[in-house]
TORSE-866366 format. One record per residue (C-alpha): x negated, y negated, z; residue in three letters; residue number from 1. Coordinates in Angstrom, 3 decimals. Last residue first. Example, Ala and Ser with C-alpha at 12.3 -4.5 7.8 and 13.67 -1.06 7.14 Angstrom:
2
+----------+----------+----------+-----+-----+
|        u |        v |        w | res |   n |
+----------+----------+----------+-----+-----+
|  -13.670 |    1.060 |    7.140 | SER |   2 |
|  -12.300 |    4.500 |    7.800 | ALA |   1 |
+----------+----------+----------+-----+-----+
This chain:
421
+----------+----------+----------+-----+-----+
|        u |        v |        w | res |   n |
+----------+----------+----------+-----+-----+
|   14.890 |  -12.774 |   17.349 | ARG | 421 |
|   13.099 |   -9.535 |   18.203 | ILE | 420 |
|   14.770 |   -6.478 |   16.650 | LYS | 419 |
|   12.903 |   -6.664 |   13.338 | LEU | 418 |
|    9.642 |   -7.178 |   15.223 | THR | 417 |
|   10.015 |   -3.682 |   16.734 | VAL | 416 |
|    9.786 |   -2.052 |   13.304 | PHE | 415 |
|    6.423 |   -3.708 |   12.655 | THR | 414 |
|    5.297 |   -2.827 |   16.180 | LEU | 413 |
|    5.762 |    0.867 |   15.416 | ALA | 412 |
|    3.720 |    0.588 |   12.221 | ALA | 411 |
|    0.999 |   -1.324 |   14.078 | LEU | 410 |
|    0.803 |    1.404 |   16.745 | LEU | 409 |
|    0.533 |    4.114 |   14.090 | ILE | 408 |
|   -2.270 |    2.164 |   12.381 | GLY | 407 |
|   -4.105 |    1.750 |   15.700 | VAL | 406 |
|   -3.966 |    5.515 |   16.144 | ILE | 405 |
|   -5.299 |    6.015 |   12.609 | TRP | 404 |
|   -8.149 |    3.587 |   13.349 | PHE | 403 |
|   -8.959 |    5.652 |   16.429 | ARG | 402 |
|   -9.003 |    8.826 |   14.341 | VAL | 401 |
|  -11.422 |    7.257 |   11.853 | VAL | 400 |
|  -13.778 |    5.911 |   14.528 | ILE | 399 |
|  -13.837 |    9.338 |   16.219 | LYS | 398 |
|  -14.798 |   11.079 |   12.959 | SER | 397 |
|  -17.619 |    8.611 |   12.345 | GLU | 396 |
|  -19.264 |    9.080 |   15.727 | PRO | 395 |
|  -19.501 |    5.873 |   17.799 | ILE | 394 |
|  -22.842 |    4.054 |   18.052 | PRO | 393 |
|  -23.893 |    2.902 |   21.527 | ASN | 392 |
|  -23.797 |   -0.701 |   22.697 | ARG | 391 |
|  -20.243 |   -1.262 |   21.525 | PRO | 390 |
|  -20.303 |   -4.238 |   21.510 | PHE | 389 |
|  -23.113 |   -6.307 |   19.986 | ARG | 388 |
|  -21.030 |   -9.248 |   18.743 | ILE | 387 |
|  -23.161 |  -12.304 |   17.906 | LEU | 386 |
|  -25.668 |  -10.503 |   15.688 | CYS | 385 |
|  -29.355 |   -9.552 |   15.570 | ASP | 384 |
|  -29.036 |   -6.034 |   16.990 | ALA | 383 |
|  -31.564 |   -5.173 |   19.683 | GLY | 382 |
|  -29.202 |   -2.807 |   21.469 | GLU | 381 |
|  -25.851 |   -2.735 |   19.674 | GLY | 380 |
|  -26.224 |    0.657 |   17.990 | ALA | 379 |
|  -24.540 |    1.040 |   14.613 | LYS | 378 |
|  -21.436 |    3.052 |   13.705 | GLN | 377 |
|  -18.944 |    0.651 |   15.287 | PHE | 376 |
|  -19.923 |   -2.183 |   12.945 | HIS | 375 |
|  -19.435 |    0.190 |    9.979 | HIS | 374 |
|  -15.648 |    0.033 |   10.536 | HIS | 373 |
|  -15.964 |   -3.769 |   10.361 | ILE | 372 |
|  -16.726 |   -3.980 |    6.671 | PRO | 371 |
|  -19.308 |   -5.151 |    7.639 | THR | 370 |
|  -22.385 |   -4.629 |    9.783 | MET | 369 |
|  -23.662 |   -5.588 |   13.242 | LYS | 368 |
|  -21.007 |   -8.266 |   13.361 | PHE | 367 |
|  -21.342 |  -12.051 |   13.596 | ILE | 366 |
|  -24.524 |  -12.387 |   11.560 | ARG | 365 |
|  -27.206 |  -15.053 |   11.572 | GLN | 364 |
|  -29.019 |  -16.607 |    8.613 | GLY | 363 |
|  -32.326 |  -18.274 |    9.182 | THR | 362 |
|  -33.005 |  -21.716 |    7.685 | GLY | 361 |
|  -31.410 |  -23.387 |   10.686 | SER | 360 |
|  -28.337 |  -25.201 |    9.355 | ARG | 359 |
|  -28.165 |  -23.829 |    5.815 | ARG | 358 |
|  -28.873 |  -20.283 |    7.026 | LYS | 357 |
|  -26.296 |  -20.672 |    9.787 | THR | 356 |
|  -23.577 |  -21.540 |    7.256 | TYR | 355 |
|  -24.523 |  -18.820 |    4.775 | LYS | 354 |
|  -24.500 |  -16.128 |    7.478 | PHE | 353 |
|  -21.254 |  -17.440 |    8.961 | TRP | 352 |
|  -19.479 |  -17.316 |    5.603 | GLY | 351 |
|  -20.747 |  -13.852 |    4.678 | VAL | 350 |
|  -19.810 |  -12.317 |    8.017 | GLN | 349 |
|  -16.489 |  -14.140 |    8.228 | LEU | 348 |
|  -15.484 |  -13.045 |    4.713 | MET | 347 |
|  -16.498 |   -9.438 |    5.379 | VAL | 346 |
|  -14.637 |   -9.283 |    8.692 | SER | 345 |
|  -11.592 |  -10.942 |    7.097 | ILE | 344 |
|  -11.130 |   -8.218 |    4.491 | ASP | 343 |
|  -11.556 |   -5.344 |    6.975 | GLU | 342 |
|   -9.221 |   -7.153 |    9.359 | ILE | 341 |
|   -6.748 |   -7.519 |    6.482 | PHE | 340 |
|   -6.776 |   -3.811 |    5.733 | PHE | 339 |
|   -6.309 |   -2.924 |    9.405 | ILE | 338 |
|   -3.432 |   -5.418 |    9.645 | LEU | 337 |
|   -1.475 |   -3.529 |    6.986 | CYS | 336 |
|    1.783 |   -3.366 |    8.991 | LEU | 335 |
|    1.163 |   -6.717 |   10.676 | LEU | 334 |
|    0.149 |   -8.842 |    7.684 | PRO | 333 |
|    2.486 |   -6.716 |    5.470 | ILE | 332 |
|    5.684 |   -7.794 |    7.237 | LEU | 331 |
|    6.026 |  -10.790 |    4.890 | LEU | 330 |
|    6.014 |   -8.370 |    1.926 | GLU | 329 |
|    9.146 |   -6.601 |    3.170 | LYS | 328 |
|   11.464 |   -7.318 |    0.233 | ARG | 327 |
|   11.896 |   -3.630 |   -0.703 | ILE | 326 |
|   10.135 |   -4.296 |   -4.021 | LEU | 325 |
|    7.411 |   -6.366 |   -2.340 | ILE | 324 |
|    6.535 |   -3.628 |    0.157 | ALA | 323 |
|    6.228 |   -1.078 |   -2.660 | PHE | 322 |
|    4.114 |   -3.451 |   -4.759 | VAL | 321 |
|    1.617 |   -3.969 |   -1.926 | ALA | 320 |
|    1.445 |   -0.307 |   -0.897 | LEU | 319 |
|    0.956 |    0.834 |   -4.497 | ILE | 318 |
|   -1.724 |   -1.767 |   -5.246 | GLY | 317 |
|   -3.686 |   -0.813 |   -2.139 | GLY | 316 |
|   -3.483 |    2.890 |   -2.967 | ILE | 315 |
|   -4.558 |    2.331 |   -6.560 | THR | 314 |
|   -7.530 |    0.178 |   -5.529 | LEU | 313 |
|   -8.588 |    2.879 |   -3.053 | SER | 312 |
|   -8.147 |    5.858 |   -5.371 | GLY | 311 |
|   -9.993 |    4.950 |   -8.554 | THR | 310 |
|  -12.219 |    2.759 |   -6.379 | ASP | 309 |
|  -13.740 |    5.977 |   -5.084 | GLY | 308 |
|  -11.580 |    8.767 |   -3.655 | MET | 307 |
|  -14.527 |   10.585 |   -2.131 | PHE | 306 |
|  -14.840 |   14.384 |   -2.244 | VAL | 305 |
|  -15.940 |   17.186 |    0.069 | GLN | 304 |
|  -15.717 |   14.851 |    3.057 | ALA | 303 |
|  -17.139 |   15.864 |    6.428 | PRO | 302 |
|  -14.842 |   14.549 |    7.771 | PHE | 301 |
|  -11.458 |   14.576 |    6.016 | ALA | 300 |
|  -11.513 |   14.069 |    2.223 | ASN | 299 |
|  -10.779 |   17.647 |    1.140 | TYR | 298 |
|   -7.600 |   18.333 |    3.112 | TRP | 297 |
|   -7.106 |   14.555 |    3.215 | LEU | 296 |
|   -6.158 |   14.719 |   -0.476 | PHE | 295 |
|   -3.140 |   16.849 |    0.392 | GLY | 294 |
|   -2.048 |   14.326 |    3.005 | ILE | 293 |
|   -2.560 |   11.477 |    0.543 | LEU | 292 |
|   -0.629 |   13.195 |   -2.254 | ALA | 291 |
|    2.232 |   14.119 |    0.086 | GLY | 290 |
|    2.546 |   10.526 |    1.286 | ILE | 289 |
|    2.635 |    9.141 |   -2.261 | PHE | 288 |
|    5.008 |   11.830 |   -3.547 | ALA | 287 |
|    7.435 |   11.161 |   -0.688 | GLY | 286 |
|    7.077 |    7.415 |   -1.225 | ALA | 285 |
|    8.077 |    7.842 |   -4.867 | PHE | 284 |
|   11.242 |    9.687 |   -3.848 | VAL | 283 |
|   11.887 |    7.041 |   -1.176 | VAL | 282 |
|   11.626 |    4.394 |   -3.893 | LEU | 281 |
|   14.885 |    5.676 |   -5.358 | GLU | 280 |
|   16.624 |    4.146 |   -2.317 | GLU | 279 |
|   15.890 |    0.770 |   -3.911 | SER | 278 |
|   18.927 |    1.084 |   -6.172 | GLY | 277 |
|   21.054 |   -1.427 |   -4.280 | PRO | 276 |
|   19.026 |   -3.565 |   -1.840 | ILE | 275 |
|   20.916 |   -4.110 |    1.433 | TYR | 274 |
|   19.472 |   -6.774 |    3.705 | MET | 273 |
|   18.878 |   -5.836 |    7.329 | ILE | 272 |
|   21.301 |   -5.922 |   10.262 | ASN | 271 |
|   20.454 |   -2.439 |   11.593 | LEU | 270 |
|   24.028 |   -1.133 |   11.288 | TYR | 269 |
|   24.576 |   -2.921 |    7.984 | GLY | 268 |
|   21.336 |   -1.545 |    6.544 | SER | 267 |
|   22.307 |    1.930 |    7.757 | TYR | 266 |
|   25.717 |    1.815 |    6.080 | ILE | 265 |
|   24.605 |    0.152 |    2.822 | VAL | 264 |
|   21.753 |    2.614 |    2.307 | ASN | 263 |
|   18.831 |    1.307 |    0.233 | GLY | 262 |
|   17.453 |   -0.794 |    3.093 | GLY | 261 |
|   17.362 |    2.201 |    5.426 | LEU | 260 |
|   15.615 |    4.489 |    2.932 | TYR | 259 |
|   13.181 |    1.782 |    1.846 | ALA | 258 |
|   12.305 |    0.920 |    5.453 | MET | 257 |
|   11.690 |    4.590 |    6.259 | ILE | 256 |
|    9.476 |    4.940 |    3.177 | ALA | 255 |
|    7.557 |    1.791 |    4.152 | LEU | 254 |
|    6.740 |    3.233 |    7.585 | ALA | 253 |
|    5.689 |    6.589 |    6.086 | VAL | 252 |
|    3.484 |    4.827 |    3.523 | GLY | 251 |
|    1.748 |    2.809 |    6.245 | ILE | 250 |
|    0.833 |    6.059 |    8.001 | ILE | 249 |
|   -0.331 |    7.587 |    4.707 | ALA | 248 |
|   -2.442 |    4.483 |    4.049 | SER | 247 |
|   -4.309 |    4.868 |    7.348 | THR | 246 |
|   -5.021 |    8.524 |    6.628 | GLY | 245 |
|   -6.215 |    7.974 |    3.062 | ALA | 244 |
|   -8.314 |    4.901 |    3.898 | CYS | 243 |
|  -10.114 |    6.450 |    6.867 | LEU | 242 |
|  -10.463 |   10.041 |    5.654 | GLY | 241 |
|  -14.271 |    9.998 |    5.490 | ASP | 240 |
|  -15.491 |    6.466 |    6.141 | LEU | 239 |
|  -15.895 |    3.512 |    3.773 | GLY | 238 |
|  -12.540 |    3.203 |    2.036 | ASP | 237 |
|  -11.345 |    0.262 |    4.134 | THR | 236 |
|  -12.967 |   -2.180 |    1.705 | LEU | 235 |
|  -10.859 |   -0.913 |   -1.206 | ASN | 234 |
|   -7.713 |   -0.921 |    0.926 | ALA | 233 |
|   -8.341 |   -4.582 |    1.714 | GLY | 232 |
|   -8.963 |   -5.403 |   -1.945 | ASN | 231 |
|   -5.645 |   -3.785 |   -2.896 | SER | 230 |
|   -3.843 |   -5.553 |   -0.032 | VAL | 229 |
|   -5.175 |   -9.040 |   -0.822 | ALA | 228 |
|   -4.705 |   -8.900 |   -4.598 | THR | 227 |
|   -1.195 |   -7.446 |   -4.491 | VAL | 226 |
|   -0.132 |   -9.866 |   -1.730 | VAL | 225 |
|   -1.521 |  -12.934 |   -3.534 | PHE | 224 |
|    0.088 |  -12.029 |   -6.873 | ILE | 223 |
|    3.448 |  -11.361 |   -5.190 | VAL | 222 |
|    3.267 |  -14.695 |   -3.349 | VAL | 221 |
|    2.614 |  -16.446 |   -6.676 | PHE | 220 |
|    5.665 |  -14.711 |   -8.180 | VAL | 219 |
|    7.800 |  -15.804 |   -5.202 | PHE | 218 |
|    6.760 |  -19.429 |   -5.670 | VAL | 217 |
|    7.868 |  -19.146 |   -9.304 | ILE | 216 |
|   11.164 |  -17.645 |   -8.145 | TRP | 215 |
|   11.792 |  -20.607 |   -5.865 | GLY | 214 |
|   10.825 |  -22.997 |   -8.670 | LEU | 213 |
|   13.540 |  -21.485 |  -10.864 | THR | 212 |
|   16.147 |  -21.639 |   -8.096 | GLU | 211 |
|   15.310 |  -25.285 |   -7.357 | GLN | 210 |
|   15.465 |  -26.153 |  -11.042 | THR | 209 |
|   18.969 |  -24.653 |  -11.241 | HIS | 208 |
|   20.093 |  -26.525 |   -8.115 | LYS | 207 |
|   18.827 |  -29.933 |   -9.298 | ASP | 206 |
|   17.702 |  -32.107 |   -6.388 | GLY | 205 |
|   14.269 |  -30.650 |   -5.755 | VAL | 204 |
|   13.316 |  -31.102 |   -2.099 | TRP | 203 |
|   14.783 |  -27.654 |   -1.462 | SER | 202 |
|   11.701 |  -26.096 |   -3.087 | THR | 201 |
|   10.451 |  -24.210 |   -0.041 | LEU | 200 |
|   14.030 |  -23.191 |    0.721 | TRP | 199 |
|   14.098 |  -21.435 |   -2.647 | GLU | 198 |
|   11.734 |  -18.857 |   -1.177 | TYR | 197 |
|   14.677 |  -17.519 |    0.803 | ASN | 196 |
|   13.978 |  -15.976 |    4.198 | PHE | 195 |
|   16.207 |  -13.371 |    5.809 | ASN | 194 |
|   15.787 |  -11.675 |    9.191 | HIS | 193 |
|   19.491 |  -12.107 |   10.127 | ASN | 192 |
|   18.404 |  -14.516 |   12.895 | LYS | 191 |
|   14.651 |  -15.056 |   12.981 | VAL | 190 |
|   11.716 |  -13.239 |   14.639 | PHE | 189 |
|   10.725 |  -11.225 |   11.573 | PRO | 188 |
|   11.013 |  -12.190 |    7.892 | ILE | 187 |
|   12.686 |  -10.122 |    5.221 | THR | 186 |
|   12.802 |  -11.450 |    1.674 | THR | 185 |
|   14.981 |  -13.545 |   -0.576 | GLN | 184 |
|   14.174 |  -14.501 |   -4.138 | PRO | 183 |
|   17.816 |  -14.426 |   -5.355 | THR | 182 |
|   19.939 |  -12.498 |   -7.818 | LYS | 181 |
|   22.883 |  -11.691 |   -5.587 | GLN | 180 |
|   25.241 |   -8.720 |   -5.420 | GLU | 179 |
|   28.826 |   -9.435 |   -4.432 | THR | 178 |
|   30.702 |   -8.336 |   -1.326 | PRO | 177 |
|   28.257 |  -10.065 |    1.045 | GLN | 176 |
|   27.097 |   -7.673 |    3.685 | HIS | 175 |
|   28.676 |   -7.374 |    7.107 | VAL | 174 |
|   27.368 |   -7.148 |   10.657 | ILE | 173 |
|   30.043 |   -7.532 |   13.339 | GLU | 172 |
|   29.448 |   -9.400 |   16.578 | VAL | 171 |
|   32.059 |   -8.896 |   19.277 | GLU | 170 |
|   33.589 |  -11.978 |   20.888 | GLN | 169 |
|   36.837 |   -9.993 |   21.361 | SER | 168 |
|   39.273 |  -12.655 |   20.142 | SER | 167 |
|   36.903 |  -14.802 |   18.097 | GLN | 166 |
|   35.307 |  -11.842 |   16.303 | ASN | 165 |
|   31.807 |  -13.103 |   15.464 | VAL | 164 |
|   30.573 |  -12.447 |   11.947 | ILE | 163 |
|   26.850 |  -11.805 |   11.396 | GLU | 162 |
|   25.591 |  -11.779 |    7.812 | MET | 161 |
|   23.490 |   -9.468 |    5.644 | ASN | 160 |
|   22.615 |  -10.610 |    2.141 | GLN | 159 |
|   23.249 |   -8.223 |   -0.702 | ARG | 158 |
|   20.372 |   -7.648 |   -3.090 | MET | 157 |
|   19.526 |   -7.644 |   -6.773 | VAL | 156 |
|   16.878 |   -6.233 |   -9.094 | VAL | 155 |
|   18.954 |   -4.586 |  -11.831 | ASP | 154 |
|   19.412 |   -7.814 |  -13.816 | PRO | 153 |
|   15.636 |   -7.922 |  -14.424 | SER | 152 |
|   14.287 |  -11.450 |  -14.855 | LEU | 151 |
|   12.812 |  -12.361 |  -11.472 | TRP | 150 |
|   11.928 |   -8.837 |  -10.358 | MET | 149 |
|   10.240 |   -8.302 |  -13.727 | THR | 148 |
|    8.394 |  -11.632 |  -13.376 | ILE | 147 |
|    7.007 |  -10.700 |   -9.964 | GLY | 146 |
|    6.020 |   -7.127 |  -10.862 | VAL | 145 |
|    4.313 |   -7.962 |  -14.154 | ILE | 144 |
|    2.696 |  -11.112 |  -12.766 | LEU | 143 |
|    1.324 |   -9.264 |   -9.748 | GLY | 142 |
|   -0.037 |   -6.538 |  -12.020 | LEU | 141 |
|   -1.844 |   -9.157 |  -14.099 | GLY | 140 |
|   -3.207 |  -10.844 |  -10.978 | VAL | 139 |
|   -4.674 |   -7.514 |   -9.896 | GLN | 138 |
|   -6.206 |   -6.935 |  -13.325 | GLY | 137 |
|   -7.689 |  -10.429 |  -13.439 | THR | 136 |
|   -9.059 |   -9.958 |   -9.928 | ILE | 135 |
|  -10.776 |   -6.748 |  -11.002 | LYS | 134 |
|  -12.171 |   -8.464 |  -14.099 | TYR | 133 |
|  -13.509 |  -11.374 |  -12.045 | LYS | 132 |
|  -15.167 |   -8.962 |   -9.631 | GLY | 131 |
|  -17.282 |   -7.324 |  -12.302 | LYS | 130 |
|  -16.663 |   -3.612 |  -12.814 | LEU | 129 |
|  -19.273 |   -1.425 |  -11.189 | GLY | 128 |
|  -21.613 |   -3.081 |   -8.711 | GLU | 127 |
|  -22.971 |   -0.050 |   -6.870 | LYS | 126 |
|  -25.481 |    1.016 |   -9.512 | ASN | 125 |
|  -26.228 |    4.083 |  -11.646 | HIS | 124 |
|  -25.260 |    2.502 |  -15.010 | TYR | 123 |
|  -22.814 |    5.229 |  -16.046 | LYS | 122 |
|  -21.757 |    6.148 |  -12.526 | LEU | 121 |
|  -20.991 |    2.619 |  -11.414 | LYS | 120 |
|  -19.399 |    1.804 |  -14.766 | ARG | 119 |
|  -17.075 |    4.818 |  -14.480 | TYR | 118 |
|  -16.123 |    3.941 |  -10.923 | ASP | 117 |
|  -14.966 |    0.446 |  -11.928 | ASP | 116 |
|  -13.211 |    1.713 |  -15.056 | LEU | 115 |
|  -11.356 |    4.291 |  -12.935 | PHE | 114 |
|  -10.360 |    1.643 |  -10.395 | GLY | 113 |
|   -8.876 |   -0.575 |  -13.104 | ILE | 112 |
|   -7.055 |    2.394 |  -14.674 | SER | 111 |
|   -5.675 |    3.492 |  -11.300 | GLY | 110 |
|   -4.428 |   -0.032 |  -10.691 | MET | 109 |
|   -2.353 |    0.026 |  -13.869 | TRP | 108 |
|   -1.276 |    3.696 |  -13.651 | ILE | 107 |
|    0.012 |    3.358 |  -10.091 | THR | 106 |
|    1.547 |   -0.098 |  -10.627 | ALA | 105 |
|    3.367 |    1.102 |  -13.767 | VAL | 104 |
|    4.717 |    4.114 |  -11.870 | LEU | 103 |
|    5.894 |    1.836 |   -9.068 | MET | 102 |
|    7.545 |   -0.554 |  -11.530 | LEU | 101 |
|    9.393 |    2.295 |  -13.260 | ILE | 100 |
|   10.644 |    3.689 |   -9.944 | MET |  99 |
|   12.025 |    0.276 |   -8.984 | TYR |  98 |
|   13.642 |   -0.236 |  -12.388 | VAL |  97 |
|   15.522 |    3.082 |  -12.195 | ASN |  96 |
|   15.755 |    4.759 |  -15.605 | SER |  95 |
|   13.062 |    7.272 |  -14.658 | LEU |  94 |
|   15.178 |    8.698 |  -11.852 | ASN |  93 |
|   12.507 |   10.687 |  -10.042 | GLY |  92 |
|   12.138 |   14.417 |   -9.446 | MET |  91 |
|    9.938 |   15.605 |  -12.311 | LEU |  90 |
|    8.200 |   12.375 |  -13.344 | LEU |  89 |
|    7.834 |   11.417 |   -9.680 | CYS |  88 |
|    6.405 |   14.846 |   -8.794 | PRO |  87 |
|    3.791 |   14.560 |  -11.616 | ILE |  86 |
|    2.816 |   10.921 |  -11.046 | LEU |  85 |
|    1.906 |   11.084 |   -7.372 | ILE |  84 |
|   -0.318 |   14.171 |   -7.415 | SER |  83 |
|   -1.896 |   12.886 |  -10.638 | LEU |  82 |
|   -2.845 |    9.594 |   -8.949 | ILE |  81 |
|   -4.111 |   11.201 |   -5.743 | ILE |  80 |
|   -6.282 |   13.769 |   -7.520 | ILE |  79 |
|   -7.681 |   11.071 |   -9.821 | ILE |  78 |
|   -8.604 |    9.179 |   -6.659 | GLY |  77 |
|  -11.323 |   11.801 |   -6.333 | GLY |  76 |
|  -13.516 |    9.466 |   -8.388 | MET |  75 |
|  -16.447 |   10.668 |   -6.246 | THR |  74 |
|  -18.208 |   14.003 |   -5.835 | PRO |  73 |
|  -20.677 |   14.075 |   -2.911 | THR |  72 |
|  -24.167 |   13.494 |   -4.353 | GLY |  71 |
|  -25.444 |   11.517 |   -1.382 | THR |  70 |
|  -23.207 |   12.091 |    1.633 | LYS |  69 |
|  -26.096 |   13.445 |    3.726 | LYS |  68 |
|  -27.634 |    9.964 |    3.459 | MET |  67 |
|  -24.988 |    8.544 |    5.788 | GLN |  66 |
|  -25.333 |   11.038 |    8.622 | GLY |  65 |
|  -26.066 |    8.290 |   11.158 | GLU |  64 |
|  -26.085 |    4.840 |    9.605 | LEU |  63 |
|  -29.364 |    3.135 |    8.692 | GLY |  62 |
|  -28.028 |    1.401 |    5.618 | LEU |  61 |
|  -29.610 |    3.806 |    3.121 | ASN |  60 |
|  -27.687 |    3.243 |   -0.099 | ARG |  59 |
|  -25.494 |    6.089 |   -1.309 | VAL |  58 |
|  -24.877 |    7.000 |   -4.956 | THR |  57 |
|  -21.767 |    9.180 |   -5.036 | GLU |  56 |
|  -21.659 |   12.150 |   -7.374 | GLY |  55 |
|  -20.236 |   12.793 |  -10.824 | ILE |  54 |
|  -22.616 |   15.644 |  -11.619 | GLN |  53 |
|  -20.358 |   16.918 |  -14.433 | ARG |  52 |
|  -20.243 |   20.288 |  -12.717 | ARG |  51 |
|  -19.457 |   18.567 |   -9.426 | GLN |  50 |
|  -16.576 |   16.594 |  -10.937 | LEU |  49 |
|  -15.161 |   19.829 |  -12.374 | ARG |  48 |
|  -15.388 |   21.539 |   -9.002 | ASP |  47 |
|  -13.586 |   18.604 |   -7.389 | ILE |  46 |
|  -10.837 |   18.737 |  -10.045 | ILE |  45 |
|  -10.326 |   22.455 |   -9.481 | MET |  44 |
|  -10.137 |   22.005 |   -5.707 | ARG |  43 |
|   -7.623 |   19.206 |   -6.132 | GLY |  42 |
|   -5.514 |   21.452 |   -8.362 | PHE |  41 |
|   -4.325 |   23.605 |   -5.492 | VAL |  40 |
|   -4.304 |   21.225 |   -2.512 | LEU |  39 |
|   -3.392 |   18.050 |   -4.378 | ALA |  38 |
|   -0.703 |   19.849 |   -6.380 | PHE |  37 |
|    0.793 |   21.390 |   -3.246 | LEU |  36 |
|    0.870 |   18.040 |   -1.448 | MET |  35 |
|    2.516 |   16.318 |   -4.385 | ALA |  34 |
|    5.042 |   19.124 |   -4.834 | LEU |  33 |
|    5.954 |   19.102 |   -1.133 | ALA |  32 |
|    6.401 |   15.333 |   -1.015 | LEU |  31 |
|    8.521 |   15.322 |   -4.182 | SER |  30 |
|   10.646 |   18.194 |   -2.871 | ILE |  29 |
|   11.315 |   16.184 |    0.295 | GLY |  28 |
|   12.016 |   13.013 |   -1.704 | SER |  27 |
|   14.451 |   14.863 |   -3.973 | ARG |  26 |
|   16.328 |   16.447 |   -1.073 | PHE |  25 |
|   16.472 |   13.255 |    1.024 | THR |  24 |
|   17.643 |   11.223 |   -1.968 | ILE |  23 |
|   20.623 |   13.512 |   -2.482 | TYR |  22 |
|   22.203 |   13.458 |   -5.943 | ASP |  21 |
|   19.630 |   15.972 |   -7.140 | MET |  20 |
|   21.326 |   18.637 |   -5.056 | LEU |  19 |
|   24.571 |   18.188 |   -6.982 | HIS |  18 |
|   23.892 |   20.830 |   -9.646 | ARG |  17 |
|   22.971 |   23.450 |   -7.052 | GLY |  16 |
|   24.733 |   26.170 |   -9.036 | PRO |  15 |
|   25.749 |   25.125 |  -12.602 | PHE |  14 |
|   29.541 |   24.925 |  -12.671 | ASP |  13 |
|   29.460 |   22.019 |  -15.106 | SER |  12 |
|   29.997 |   18.275 |  -14.647 | GLU |  11 |
|   26.562 |   17.652 |  -13.140 | SER |  10 |
|   24.775 |   19.739 |  -15.791 | PHE |   9 |
|   23.168 |   16.747 |  -17.528 | HIS |   8 |
|   22.377 |   15.244 |  -14.122 | ARG |   7 |
|   20.377 |   18.394 |  -13.374 | PHE |   6 |
|   18.310 |   17.875 |  -16.520 | LEU |   5 |
|   17.771 |   14.152 |  -15.818 | ALA |   4 |
|   16.506 |   14.932 |  -12.302 | TYR |   3 |
|   14.341 |   17.765 |  -13.623 | LEU |   2 |
|   12.728 |   15.284 |  -16.014 | MET |   1 |
+----------+----------+----------+-----+-----+
């Protein structure tokens, strides 16, 4: 709204009329507004949740300090969602397709998470919305994002190329002069870092059919990434501040990638694809990071509010869609490795337990408890599992900080992979 208002006065003598032309200014204001909203109005929302007795139901799993969390207000993801939407509506270019898709992803996943939390509170159980409905919602978002990127004329890119000067043997990075409508993405460890999904359908003779099938493959990849990352973020939300802090670190990394990829000079210098219009995502990223930092004020150990599925599913969906829009979805396995480890730990635990129960009649576990962050909270002595390290339980706050440190390391390694060929 403010962006459109300032653009209206761009040809006048209105002071500061050109400030809105700078992505860095709008993203900085967006971050500050989101953080301020979360800090000021977050307290009001928490008090309202307490008055309505919207508290967390905690099962006794034998973890230190766990039962003290009973009754802590949940559905705090509302704070995150509102803290993202308001700055984006004020500072964002609402005609930009990338901004529109991010706002749709936020509201879409927030609605699914809200319904999940609402059912948990209404029926006083931990099941909430049935898994098939969650998956349907995630697949639906994947279809919306994938098909929009396929059909929208505004979603284009310019491929980066290396040209060797024959006389001086110097390598110059240039971008194609024309914008392309192609399902290309960034992939590490290869020259120019580009991978085209059409290559997977090169066995098709007809060029038009090959392009269509390439986009269809891309849509399926989008659905998989959205589902995997949102579920991973949901599982990571088990300790005070763990999901919010880890996601903020990932958000910073993605914001830097969006800024570089949306600037033709920086993308040429770094030899990465240039995506016109994607710089608007930095404004959204500013709001996202600010909202998470502001939420951490109340969610850090000991938490005064939990984000619930309203927050965790939204965060996962946002990170997945953001990475897809800047064509960095193939970097997600490293950047969001913590989420995937949380996912895999649960799948391994359940699979191994079922397998050993069929073989011997008694199920055996790999970890002391899953998701894996709970594994570090339990003592290893006498535990009936394959992995008993560490022997002594680690305090919750230390586990969270260590996961944050690992997240920072993974973000740094993600950037490093782009220079390894």
